C-alpha positions as CSV (number, residue, x, y, z in Angstrom):
1,X,11.6,8.4,-37.2
2,X,15.0,6.8,-36.4
3,X,15.4,5.0,-33.0
4,X,17.6,7.9,-31.8
5,X,14.8,10.4,-32.4
6,X,12.1,8.5,-30.6
7,X,10.9,10.0,-27.3
8,X,12.0,8.2,-24.2
9,X,9.8,7.3,-21.2
10,X,9.9,9.9,-18.4
11,X,11.5,7.4,-16.0
12,X,14.5,7.1,-18.3
13,X,14.9,10.9,-18.5
14,X,14.2,12.3,-15.0
15,X,15.7,11.2,-11.8
16,X,13.3,9.7,-9.3
17,X,11.5,12.4,-7.1
18,X,9.2,12.0,-4.2
19,X,6.1,12.9,-6.3
20,X,6.9,10.3,-9.0
21,X,7.7,7.6,-6.4
22,X,4.5,8.3,-4.5
23,X,2.5,8.1,-7.8
24,X,4.1,4.7,-8.7
25,X,3.7,3.5,-5.1
26,X,0.0,4.4,-5.1
27,X,-0.5,2.2,-8.1
28,X,1.6,-0.6,-6.6
29,X,-0.2,-0.5,-3.3
30,X,-3.5,-0.7,-5.2
31,X,-2.3,-4.0,-6.8
32,X,-1.1,-5.2,-3.4
33,X,-4.5,-4.5,-1.9
34,X,-6.1,-6.6,-4.7
35,X,-3.8,-9.5,-4.0
36,X,-4.3,-9.1,-0.3
37,X,-8.0,-9.3,-0.8
38,X,-7.6,-12.7,-2.5
39,X,-5.9,-13.9,0.7
40,X,-8.7,-12.4,2.8
41,X,-11.2,-14.4,0.6
42,X,-9.1,-17.5,1.2
43,X,-9.3,-17.0,4.9
44,X,-13.1,-16.4,4.9
45,X,-13.7,-19.4,2.7
46,X,-11.5,-21.6,4.9
47,X,-13.4,-20.3,8.0
48,X,-16.7,-21.3,6.3
49,X,-15.5,-24.6,5.0
50,X,-14.0,-26.7,7.7
51,X,-11.9,-26.6,10.8
52,X,-9.0,-28.2,8.9
53,X,-9.1,-25.6,6.1
54,X,-9.3,-22.8,8.7
55,X,-6.3,-24.3,10.6
56,X,-4.2,-24.4,7.4
57,X,-5.1,-20.7,6.7
58,X,-4.4,-19.8,10.3
59,X,-1.1,-21.6,10.2
60,X,-0.1,-19.7,7.0
61,X,-1.0,-16.3,8.3
62,X,0.8,-17.1,11.6
63,X,4.0,-18.0,9.7
64,X,6.8,-15.5,9.1
65,X,5.7,-15.2,5.4
66,X,2.1,-14.7,6.3
67,X,2.9,-12.1,9.0
68,X,5.2,-10.3,6.5
69,X,2.4,-10.3,3.9
70,X,-0.1,-9.0,6.5
71,X,2.3,-6.2,7.5
72,X,2.7,-5.3,3.8
73,X,-1.0,-5.4,3.2
74,X,-1.6,-3.2,6.3
75,X,1.0,-0.6,5.1
76,X,-0.5,-0.8,1.6
77,X,-3.9,-0.1,3.0
78,X,-2.9,2.9,5.0
79,X,-0.6,4.3,2.3
80,X,-3.3,4.0,-0.3
81,X,-5.8,5.6,2.0
82,X,-3.6,8.5,3.0
83,X,-2.4,9.1,-0.6
84,X,-6.0,8.9,-1.8
85,X,-7.0,11.6,0.6
86,X,-4.1,13.7,-0.8
87,X,-5.5,13.1,-4.3
88,X,-9.0,14.2,-3.2
89,X,-7.4,17.6,-2.1
90,X,-5.7,17.8,-5.5
91,X,-9.1,17.0,-7.2
92,X,-10.5,20.0,-5.3
93,X,-7.7,22.2,-6.6
94,X,-5.6,22.4,-3.4
95,X,-2.0,21.5,-2.7
96,X,-0.3,22.0,-6.1
97,X,2.4,24.3,-4.9
98,X,5.8,22.5,-5.0
99,X,6.4,23.1,-1.3
100,X,2.9,21.9,-0.4
101,X,3.2,18.9,-2.7
102,X,6.4,17.7,-0.9
103,X,5.0,18.4,2.5
104,X,1.9,16.4,1.8
105,X,4.0,13.6,0.3
106,X,6.1,13.3,3.4
107,X,3.0,13.5,5.5
108,X,1.5,10.6,3.6
109,X,4.6,8.5,4.3
110,X,4.7,9.4,8.0
111,X,1.0,8.9,8.5
112,X,1.1,5.5,6.7
113,X,4.0,4.4,8.9
114,X,2.4,5.6,12.2
115,X,-1.0,4.1,11.3
116,X,0.7,0.8,10.4
117,X,2.5,0.7,13.7
118,X,-0.7,1.4,15.6
119,X,-2.6,-1.3,13.8
120,X,0.1,-3.9,14.3
121,X,0.4,-3.0,18.0
122,X,-3.4,-3.3,18.4
123,X,-3.3,-6.6,16.6
124,X,-0.6,-7.9,18.9
125,X,-2.6,-6.8,21.9
126,X,-5.7,-8.6,20.7
127,X,-3.8,-11.7,19.6
128,X,-2.6,-12.4,23.2
């Protein structure tokens, strides 16, 4: 087989669509949740270790980078949750029509955004 005859990856052939982007995003948010969990472990270990270690962790999570990471982790959590529920419906055999697939995809994005805003607002209220 010559290099010109070799099959190309789908992302080189097809233009990005909502369904393919949600599939990729589901995997990416799964990785983000894993990384975020390591930061959660750091925070818990710091809380159990010493006041100085906890103060350092608290300073980091209160910085702009820490807050940005918490926001991303929160969105990743809700996106992965909502898209996972969507996949459960697919596993049951529902929602494969093209119109339903796009409607559920936009619903996942909207629900993830709304739930993230609610969680951040609740966190800001508790933080005061």
